C-alpha positions in Angstrom: -44.4 -121.3 -164.8 -44.4 -123.7 -167.7 -44.2 -127.4 -167.6 -40.6 -127.5 -169.0 -39.4 -125.2 -166.3 -41.1 -127.3 -163.6 -39.6 -130.5 -165.1 -36.2 -128.9 -165.0 -36.6 -128.0 -161.4 -37.8 -131.6 -160.7 -34.8 -133.0 -162.5 -32.5 -130.8 -160.3 -34.2 -131.8 -157.1 -34.0 -135.4 -158.2 -30.3 -135.1 -158.8 -29.7 -133.4 -155.5 -31.8 -136.1 -153.8 -29.6 -138.8 -155.3 -26.4 -137.0 -154.2 -27.7 -136.6 -150.6 -28.9 -140.3 -150.5 -25.5 -141.4 -151.7 -23.8 -139.3 -149.0 -26.1 -140.9 -146.4 -25.2 -144.4 -147.5 -21.5 -143.6 -147.5 -21.6 -142.1 -144.0 -23.7 -145.0 -142.7 -21.0 -147.4 -144.0 -18.3 -145.4 -142.4 -20.2 -145.3 -139.1 -20.8 -149.1 -139.3 -17.1 -149.8 -139.9 -16.0 -147.4 -137.1 -18.4 -149.1 -134.7 -16.7 -152.4 -135.3 -13.2 -151.1 -134.6 -11.8 -152.0 -131.2 -9.9 -149.3 -129.4 -8.4 -151.6 -126.8 -4.6 -151.7 -126.6 -3.4 -154.8 -124.8 -0.2 -155.0 -122.8 1.6 -158.0 -124.3 3.9 -158.5 -121.4 0.9 -159.0 -119.2 2.5 -157.9 -115.9 5.8 -157.5 -114.0 6.1 -161.2 -113.2 6.1 -162.0 -117.0 8.9 -159.5 -117.6 10.8 -160.9 -114.6 10.6 -164.5 -115.8 10.7 -164.1 -119.6 13.5 -161.5 -119.7 15.3 -162.1 -116.4 14.7 -158.5 -115.5 13.9 -157.8 -111.9 13.9 -155.0 -109.5 12.0 -151.9 -108.5 12.8 -150.0 -111.7 11.5 -152.7 -113.9 8.3 -153.1 -111.8 7.7 -149.3 -112.0 8.4 -149.3 -115.7 5.9 -152.2 -116.2 3.2 -150.3 -114.2 3.9 -147.1 -116.2 3.6 -148.9 -119.5 0.4 -150.5 -118.5 -1.1 -147.2 -117.4 0.1 -145.5 -120.6 -1.6 -148.1 -122.7 -4.8 -147.9 -120.7 -4.9 -144.1 -120.9 -4.3 -144.2 -124.7 -7.0 -146.8 -125.1 -9.4 -144.6 -123.1 -8.5 -141.6 -125.3 -9.1 -143.6 -128.5 -12.4 -144.8 -127.2 -13.4 -141.2 -126.4 -12.4 -140.0 -129.9 -14.3 -142.9 -131.4 -17.4 -142.1 -129.4 -17.2 -138.4 -130.4 -16.7 -139.3 -134.1 -19.6 -141.7 -134.0 -21.7 -138.9 -132.5 -20.7 -136.4 -135.1 -21.5 -139.0 -137.9 -24.9 -139.6 -136.4 -25.7 -135.9 -136.3 -24.5 -135.4 -139.9 -26.5 -138.5 -141.1 -29.6 -137.1 -139.4 -29.1 -133.7 -141.0 -28.8 -135.3 -144.4 -31.9 -137.4 -143.8 -33.8 -134.2 -143.0 -32.4 -132.6 -146.2 -33.5 -135.7 -148.2 -37.0 -135.5 -146.7 -37.2 -131.9 -147.7 -36.1 -132.7 -151.2 -38.5 -135.6 -151.5 -41.3 -133.2 -150.4 -40.3 -130.7 -153.0 -40.2 -133.4 -155.7 -43.7 -134.6 -154.7 -45.0 -131.0 -154.8 -43.4 -130.4 -158.2 -44.7 -133.7 -159.6 -48.2 -132.7 -158.5 -47.8 -129.2 -160.0 -46.5 -130.7 -163.3 -49.5 -133.1 -163.4 -51.9 -130.2 -163.0 -50.2 -127.8 -165.4 -51.9 -127.6 -168.8 -49.3 -125.6 -170.5 -46.8 -127.6 -172.6 
């Protein structure tokens, strides 16, 4: 294979390597941002006594409603945290796959560079 063909292959691998590297950086940025997001949902009314004193609402039905709302928010917060954890895990897997691909491209670029250096044909 001639030097020009080898250089064309090297250029393609270099372009692919740049694309993969850019994708890695983008996914790492997304992962970092997602890691910093809180999934906690706080109950603003705090508890039944707050509802009772702030809104003059009392009775078993309001106490049950307060408990139900708190449980609903806690369950939603847990589900968001699970989703966040799963998404972070998938991002980590994809980043690792892309890093492996980048390593393969880098190896191919090194091999082609060596071959170009040792090719006498112009």
